[in-house]
C-alpha positions in Angstrom: 48.7 80.8 57.5 49.8 83.0 60.4 48.5 80.5 62.9 50.2 77.6 61.2 53.5 79.6 61.0 53.4 80.4 64.7 52.6 76.8 65.6 55.4 75.5 63.5 57.9 78.0 65.0 56.8 76.9 68.5 57.3 73.3 67.7 60.7 74.0 66.3 61.7 75.8 69.5 60.5 72.9 71.6 62.5 70.5 69.5 65.7 72.7 69.7 65.7 73.0 73.5 66.1 69.3 74.4 68.7 69.0 71.6 70.7 71.9 73.0 70.5 70.5 76.5 71.6 67.1 75.3 74.5 68.6 73.4 75.5 70.5 76.5 75.5 67.4 78.6 77.5 65.4 76.0 80.1 68.2 75.9 80.3 68.3 79.7 80.8 64.6 79.7 83.6 64.8 77.2 85.3 67.5 79.3 85.0 65.4 82.4 86.3 62.3 80.6 89.4 64.2 79.5 90.0 65.6 83.1 91.9 63.5 85.6 89.6 62.3 88.4 90.3 64.1 91.7 91.7 62.0 94.5 89.4 61.0 97.4 91.2 63.5 99.6 90.7 66.2 97.1 87.0 65.4 96.8 86.6 65.4 100.6 88.3 68.8 100.8 85.9 70.1 98.1 82.9 68.8 100.0 84.2 70.2 103.3 84.7 73.6 101.6 81.3 73.6 100.1 79.6 72.6 103.4 81.5 75.4 105.2 80.5 78.0 102.6 76.9 76.9 102.8 76.8 77.0 106.6 78.9 80.2 107.1 79.1 82.1 103.9 80.7 85.2 105.4 83.0 83.1 107.7 81.6 84.8 110.8 83.1 81.9 112.9 86.7 82.6 111.8 87.3 85.3 114.5 84.3 84.7 116.8 86.3 83.2 119.7 89.1 85.7 119.3 86.6 88.6 119.3 84.9 87.3 122.4 88.2 87.1 124.3 89.4 90.6 123.3 89.1 93.1 126.1 87.7 96.6 125.4 90.3 99.1 124.4 92.0 100.8 127.4 91.6 104.5 128.0 93.7 106.4 125.3 94.3 103.2 123.3 94.4 103.9 119.5 93.1 100.5 118.5 93.0 99.9 114.7 91.3 97.1 112.8 92.5 96.0 109.4 89.6 94.6 107.4 90.4 92.7 104.2 91.1 89.6 102.2 94.2 87.4 101.9 96.5 90.4 101.5 95.5 91.5 105.0 95.1 88.0 106.3 98.6 86.9 105.4 100.2 90.1 106.8 102.3 89.0 109.8 101.0 85.4 109.5 102.3 84.0 106.3 104.7 86.8 105.5 106.0 90.2 106.7 105.7 91.8 110.1 102.4 93.2 111.4 103.0 96.4 113.4 104.8 95.0 116.4 103.9 96.8 119.6 100.9 98.5 118.1 97.3 97.8 119.2 96.4 96.8 115.7 94.1 93.9 114.9 94.1 91.8 111.8 90.7 90.8 110.6 91.5 89.7 107.0 90.1 86.5 105.6 91.7 84.9 102.5 89.5 84.8 99.4 86.8 87.1 100.7 84.9 89.6 98.6 83.3 92.9 99.7 79.8 91.5 100.3 81.2 88.9 102.7 83.2 91.6 104.5 80.1 93.8 104.8 78.2 91.0 106.5 80.9 90.5 109.1 81.7 94.2 109.5 79.8 94.5 112.7 81.3 91.6 114.7 84.8 91.9 113.3 85.1 95.7 113.3 82.4 97.7 115.1 82.1 95.4 118.1 85.9 95.7 118.7 85.5 99.5 119.2 88.6 100.6 117.2 89.4 104.3 116.7 90.4 103.5 113.1 89.5 100.9 110.5 91.7 100.3 107.4 89.7 98.7 104.6 91.5 96.9 101.8 89.1 95.0 99.6 87.9 94.4 96.0 90.5 92.3 94.2 88.6 89.1 94.8 85.4 90.7 93.6 87.1 91.4 90.3 88.2 87.8 90.1 84.6 86.6 90.7 85.3 84.7 93.9 81.6 84.9 95.0 80.1 85.4 91.5 80.2 88.2 89.0 80.5 91.7 90.4 80.4 95.1 88.7 82.5 98.0 89.8 79.4 99.6 91.0 78.5 96.7 93.3 82.0 96.8 94.8 81.8 100.5 95.3 78.5 100.2 97.0 79.9 97.6 99.5 82.9 99.7 100.2 80.8 102.8 100.8 78.5 100.8 103.1 81.4 99.7 105.3 82.8 103.2 105.5 79.4 104.7 106.4 78.8 102.0 109.0 82.2 102.9 110.6 81.4 106.6 110.6 78.0 106.0 112.2 79.9 104.3 115.0 82.5 107.1 115.4 85.3 105.0 113.8 87.8 106.8 111.5 88.1 105.3 108.1 91.1 104.6 105.9 90.2 103.4 102.4 93.1 101.6 100.8 93.7 101.3 97.1 93.8 97.8 95.6 97.3 96.6 95.1 98.6 95.9 91.5 99.1 92.4 90.1 101.6 90.9 87.6 101.9 88.0 85.2 105.6 87.2 86.0 104.8 84.1 88.0 101.2 83.4 86.8 100.5 84.3 83.2 96.7 84.5 83.9 96.8 86.8 86.9 96.0 90.0 85.0 93.2 88.2 83.1 91.4 87.4 86.3 92.2 90.9 87.8 92.4 93.3 84.9 94.7 96.2 85.6 92.4 98.6 83.9 89.6 97.6 86.3 91.9 97.9 89.3 92.9 101.4 88.2 89.2 102.4 87.7 88.2 101.1 91.1 91.2 102.8 92.7 90.2 106.1 91.0 86.7 105.8 92.5 88.0 104.9 96.0 90.3 108.0 95.9 87.5 110.3 94.7 85.0 108.9 97.2 87.4 109.2 100.1 88.0 112.9 99.2 84.2 113.6 98.8 83.4 111.8 102.1 86.4 113.1 104.0 87.9 109.7 104.6 91.7 109.0 104.3 92.9 107.5 101.1 95.8 105.0 101.4 97.7 104.6 98.1 99.4 101.2 98.1 99.1 100.9 94.3 101.7 103.5 93.1 104.3 102.4 95.7 104.2 98.8 94.5 104.1 99.5 90.7 107.0 98.8 88.3 107.8 100.5 85.0 105.5 98.1 83.2 102.5 99.1 85.3 102.5 95.8 87.2 103.3 94.7 90.7 107.1 94.8 91.2 108.5 91.3 90.6 110.6 91.4 93.7 107.7 92.3 96.0 105.6 89.2 95.3 106.2 85.5 94.7 102.9 84.8 92.9 101.9 88.1 91.3 99.2 88.9 93.8 100.2 88.6 97.4 103.0 90.8 98.8 106.1 89.1 100.2 108.0 90.4 103.2 109.6 93.1 101.1 106.1 94.1 99.8 104.6 94.4 103.3 107.7 96.4 104.3 106.7 99.0 101.6 103.1 99.0 102.7 103.5 99.2 106.5 104.8 102.8 106.7 102.2 104.0 104.2 99.5 102.4 106.4 100.9 103.9 109.5 101.0 107.4 107.9 97.3 107.0 106.9 96.3 105.9 110.4 98.0 108.9 111.9 96.3 111.2 109.5 92.9 109.7 110.3 93.5 110.1 114.1 94.4 113.8 113.6 91.0 114.5 111.9 
């Protein structure tokens, strides 16, 4: 009886699997049928984006030419590299002013996560021989831009970048994640839960203290009374506008000066 029962159970499992797969395919077909077909241009853009990601996942090519043309820092130059995602990338490019007159270099790439930044940390930071690096990263990890990430995974990548910098005699400023809001996009806090942002910021602050790095607190300066990013500092609930960057700039400058003194 036991042998028969086991055989019967196995046969049932084998029957259920193809049924489940077929049901999944039918459901996917229904969803696709109810979704408007993308335009040929949109399809081409998706294909191009996929090809680019497959060929250069960390986007090492983004700054390759600029890096190769950048001269070594002059004697006494306090070069600073800002490493990050779109919040760094857009600073002085799409919005705000990026430290005019300062030997500061923007190496942000929109949409990136900490594992991508870790891959390009050597060519985009270490090879440029800065005295200080300012690292602002993690919000896209929470949003799952390159797949699911735990807080521990993000923390490991941040620590690895900081330790690489220290090994090459580069002072480290670790920035808090900036807050988000739902005022313009009702789903912003769903993709980037404020509780997870606060937990990650608490770890960054604690780690910076333990490792004797400088902690840069953007979060509190951008927060409103509802514990969200101030409405007048962002158009989309994620990226700072010119007014937002104006709040961030002096905080970053103070942190850089602190790092240079140590």
